[in-house]
Structures are given as structure tokens and as C-alpha cells.
Rosetta silent file (secondary structure, phi, psi, omega in degrees, C-alpha in Angstrom):
SEQUENCE: MSIIWSEQIDSILNRGIFLDRWGVRNWALARDDALHAIYELQALGIAILGGDVYQLVGENAEQTYDSWHCDQGPDESDSVFLKRSSDKAKSYILSCLMPKVLFSLVPKV
SCORE:     score description
SCORE:     0.000 S_00000001
   1 L     0.000  142.389  174.317   -9.012    7.524 -193.640 S_00000001
   2 L   -75.368  163.332 -177.800   -9.152   11.305 -194.501 S_00000001
   3 L   -78.803  132.453 -178.299  -11.833   13.005 -196.447 S_00000001
   4 L   -87.967  -64.309  177.314  -10.905   13.115 -200.225 S_00000001
   5 L  -107.640  -50.584  169.199  -13.547   15.366 -201.626 S_00000001
   6 L  -170.822  155.702 -173.703  -16.239   15.807 -199.023 S_00000001
   7 H   -59.564  -29.222  175.899  -17.927   13.453 -196.621 S_00000001
   8 H   -62.199  -64.369 -177.910  -21.097   13.539 -198.927 S_00000001
   9 H   -58.604  -44.728  178.709  -19.222   12.748 -202.059 S_00000001
  10 H   -59.882  -28.545 -178.918  -16.821   10.189 -200.444 S_00000001
  11 H   -73.802  -21.262 -179.480  -19.903    8.286 -199.212 S_00000001
  12 H   -83.896  -50.197 -166.480  -21.026    7.935 -202.823 S_00000001
  13 H   -82.202  -16.038 -170.923  -17.751    7.105 -204.428 S_00000001
  14 L   -74.872    0.310  172.362  -16.277    4.825 -201.672 S_00000001
  15 L   -71.321  -10.494 -172.701  -18.210    1.671 -203.026 S_00000001
  16 L   -95.868 -178.292  171.313  -15.352    1.459 -205.448 S_00000001
  17 E   -67.235  126.417  179.694  -11.715    0.374 -205.192 S_00000001
  18 E   -76.956  126.347 -167.973   -9.683    2.818 -203.250 S_00000001
  19 L   -97.282    8.005 -174.121   -6.657    3.761 -205.564 S_00000001
  20 H   -58.035  -35.753 -177.517   -4.393    5.205 -202.905 S_00000001
  21 H   -75.977   -6.683  162.228   -1.904    2.301 -203.146 S_00000001
  22 H  -100.816   12.257  175.917   -1.387    3.220 -206.725 S_00000001
  23 L    88.703   18.537 -173.682   -0.878    6.790 -205.923 S_00000001
  24 L  -117.040  118.416  179.242   -4.412    8.062 -206.709 S_00000001
  25 L   -89.844   77.469  174.539   -6.561    9.679 -203.972 S_00000001
  26 L  -169.874 -179.787 -177.807   -9.782    8.608 -205.437 S_00000001
  27 E  -115.729  152.647  167.786  -11.964    5.423 -206.055 S_00000001
  28 E  -110.338  130.431 -177.024  -12.507    3.333 -209.209 S_00000001
  29 E  -118.952  152.976  172.204  -16.023    1.968 -209.620 S_00000001
  30 E   -70.010  167.699 -168.222  -17.478   -0.719 -211.793 S_00000001
  31 H   -49.490  -56.990 -173.439  -19.727    0.455 -214.626 S_00000001
  32 H   -60.088  -42.221 -179.665  -23.109    0.133 -212.763 S_00000001
  33 H   -58.824  -45.007 -175.745  -21.648    1.696 -209.591 S_00000001
  34 H   -68.039  -34.476  179.240  -20.157    4.593 -211.494 S_00000001
  35 H   -66.271  -41.569  179.880  -23.517    5.208 -213.336 S_00000001
  36 H   -64.218  -39.851  178.075  -25.374    5.094 -210.038 S_00000001
  37 H   -63.249  -37.838 -179.096  -22.911    7.479 -208.470 S_00000001
  38 H   -63.482  -43.099  177.658  -23.236    9.968 -211.382 S_00000001
  39 H   -58.928  -46.670 -173.699  -27.195    9.908 -210.708 S_00000001
  40 H   -63.010  -47.892 -174.717  -26.465   10.395 -206.965 S_00000001
  41 H   -64.976  -51.182 -176.973  -24.044   13.284 -207.523 S_00000001
  42 H   -63.154  -23.999 -178.863  -26.346   14.961 -209.998 S_00000001
  43 H   -77.470  -26.217  173.640  -29.283   14.637 -207.618 S_00000001
  44 L   -88.149    0.787 -177.830  -27.035   16.567 -205.118 S_00000001
  45 L    73.743   29.962  174.798  -26.122   19.240 -207.787 S_00000001
  46 L  -102.387  114.159  177.185  -22.522   18.079 -208.142 S_00000001
  47 L   -69.283  153.647  171.983  -21.114   18.215 -211.656 S_00000001
  48 E  -101.534  119.094 -178.727  -18.640   15.705 -213.010 S_00000001
  49 E   -87.869  -18.930  172.449  -15.437   17.395 -214.471 S_00000001
  50 E   162.570 -160.475  176.809  -14.256   14.119 -215.944 S_00000001
  51 E  -175.899  169.902  179.651  -12.778   10.726 -215.128 S_00000001
  52 E  -119.326  160.488 -176.207  -10.200    8.106 -215.809 S_00000001
  53 E  -116.576  128.911  176.815  -10.539    4.496 -216.933 S_00000001
  54 E  -120.269  152.840  171.676   -8.942    1.545 -215.191 S_00000001
  55 E  -112.234  131.479  176.738   -8.866   -2.041 -216.061 S_00000001
  56 E   -81.472  119.166 -178.171   -9.083   -4.723 -213.285 S_00000001
  57 E  -123.959  102.998 -171.327   -6.121   -7.034 -213.772 S_00000001
  58 L    61.933 -110.066 -175.186   -6.253   -9.728 -210.926 S_00000001
  59 L  -115.634    7.041 -177.911   -6.675   -7.632 -207.868 S_00000001
  60 E  -101.212  139.503  172.771   -4.919   -4.523 -209.446 S_00000001
  61 E   -97.355  116.281  174.385   -6.617   -1.486 -211.077 S_00000001
  62 E  -115.291  142.441 -175.142   -4.283   -0.514 -213.890 S_00000001
  63 E   -66.385  140.626  173.360   -4.581    2.693 -215.812 S_00000001
  64 E  -104.792   -9.453  177.538   -5.629    2.468 -219.447 S_00000001
  65 E    69.649   20.454  171.492   -4.830    6.122 -220.028 S_00000001
  66 E  -102.754  144.022  177.508   -8.265    6.678 -221.417 S_00000001
  67 E  -157.820  178.020  173.684  -10.351    9.559 -219.956 S_00000001
  68 E  -144.311  160.046  178.650  -12.745   12.172 -220.496 S_00000001
  69 E  -143.623  161.675 -178.565  -13.302   15.713 -219.315 S_00000001
  70 L  -149.469  109.969  179.467  -16.028   18.324 -219.299 S_00000001
  71 L  -102.007  142.290  175.943  -15.384   22.140 -218.773 S_00000001
  72 L   -73.778  130.239  176.483  -18.047   24.581 -217.899 S_00000001
  73 L   -63.892  154.544  177.148  -18.461   27.258 -220.599 S_00000001
  74 L   -54.057  -40.882  177.650  -17.948   30.896 -219.651 S_00000001
  75 L  -113.446   24.473  176.933  -21.651   31.722 -219.865 S_00000001
  76 L   -83.549  129.966  175.469  -23.035   28.252 -219.069 S_00000001
  77 L   -71.868  157.489  177.568  -25.227   28.223 -215.894 S_00000001
  78 H   -53.226  -41.759 -179.970  -24.452   25.730 -213.183 S_00000001
  79 H   -68.685  -40.721  175.990  -27.605   23.807 -213.869 S_00000001
  80 H   -58.795  -43.063  179.664  -26.931   23.498 -217.571 S_00000001
  81 H   -69.413  -39.061  179.593  -23.362   22.335 -216.912 S_00000001
  82 H   -51.842  -44.271 -174.368  -24.602   19.884 -214.229 S_00000001
  83 H   -76.913  -38.372 -175.851  -26.837   18.091 -216.706 S_00000001
  84 H   -67.273  -50.357 -173.776  -24.206   18.244 -219.649 S_00000001
  85 H   -59.719  -43.896  179.510  -21.422   16.957 -217.438 S_00000001
  86 H   -62.158  -45.611  174.012  -23.513   14.166 -216.150 S_00000001
  87 H   -63.508  -35.240 -178.025  -24.721   13.173 -219.544 S_00000001
  88 H   -71.221  -36.728  170.660  -21.290   13.318 -221.025 S_00000001
  89 H   -57.909  -65.607  179.095  -20.016   11.006 -218.114 S_00000001
  90 H   -43.870  -49.833 -176.195  -22.918    8.529 -218.629 S_00000001
  91 H   -60.390  -43.510  178.328  -22.315    8.487 -222.338 S_00000001
  92 H   -56.188  -52.320 -173.711  -18.631    7.909 -221.978 S_00000001
  93 H   -67.271  -41.149  174.764  -19.046    5.007 -219.491 S_00000001
  94 H   -60.948  -29.265 -174.335  -21.766    3.344 -221.633 S_00000001
  95 H   -83.916  -19.784 -171.827  -19.682    3.549 -224.673 S_00000001
  96 L   -77.812  114.641 -176.908  -16.550    2.044 -223.031 S_00000001
  97 L  -106.914   19.304 -179.123  -16.596   -1.793 -224.068 S_00000001
  98 L   -74.213  147.948  172.445  -13.434   -2.961 -222.354 S_00000001
  99 L   -77.293  154.300 -177.968  -13.745   -5.953 -220.127 S_00000001
 100 L    44.953   45.303  177.649  -13.398   -5.575 -216.303 S_00000001
 101 E   -78.649  142.120  171.475  -13.450   -1.799 -216.693 S_00000001
 102 E  -134.895  158.138 -171.903  -13.567    0.653 -213.789 S_00000001
 103 E  -135.650  133.852  169.083  -14.043    4.399 -213.777 S_00000001
 104 E  -100.976  154.716  176.015  -12.941    7.117 -211.353 S_00000001
 105 E  -118.711  141.171  177.362  -14.946   10.176 -211.277 S_00000001
 106 E  -109.895   98.701 -170.450  -13.843   13.792 -210.760 S_00000001
 107 E   -85.572  150.628  170.782  -16.563   15.713 -209.046 S_00000001
 108 L   -78.731  125.186 -174.396  -16.653   19.584 -209.106 S_00000001
 109 L  -124.711    0.000    0.000  -16.195   20.679 -205.484 S_00000001
């Protein structure tokens, strides 16, 4: 498989379901795996620009068309944005109460 984001980022996200067969070059992770990935990405200084929500139906990851995004402000430092984007991603994931939910993360590269 080719590198999607970077070797480092891919090694964090690839615990999830690869979405390539549905036309998406990313992984969808279960709630706990997604939260763990956010902590790992934050420790590496990688902000989260947003994410998409999927629901596991049988063996298929189906889009729910729910998502979130986080843009860096023009005068916002990278370190402040890193924390804010990670906090927003964690908050969104924890507030999503759908059953069999999966999350894809979009890291800032």
C-alpha cells in the first residue's frame, strides 16, 4: 500500500478500517482508537483539521454525512491550534452517540 499521509501518521491511523474500497484514501477508527490516535498525533505536534463519521453496517463503513472541521486562525500559533484542534476532535467524538460509529481523522500535513 502506498503512503497516504506520511509513514508516521499512517502507522497511527492504520489500526482502523481502510476506506479505499469505498473511494476514500483514509482509515475509519472506532471511538477508543480514534481518541488514542488524537493523543498520539498531538504528541507528535500534528493538528487535526477535521474528520468524518461512518457507521459500521455489517462489514461496510457507511458515511453518515456528519463531520467536523477546525481551521487555524490567521494569528493563531501552531501550538495553540494544535491543542484547540485536538480538543475539538476529542469533544466531537465523545459527543457522538451513534451505535457502531467510526471516525476518520484529517491530520494537518
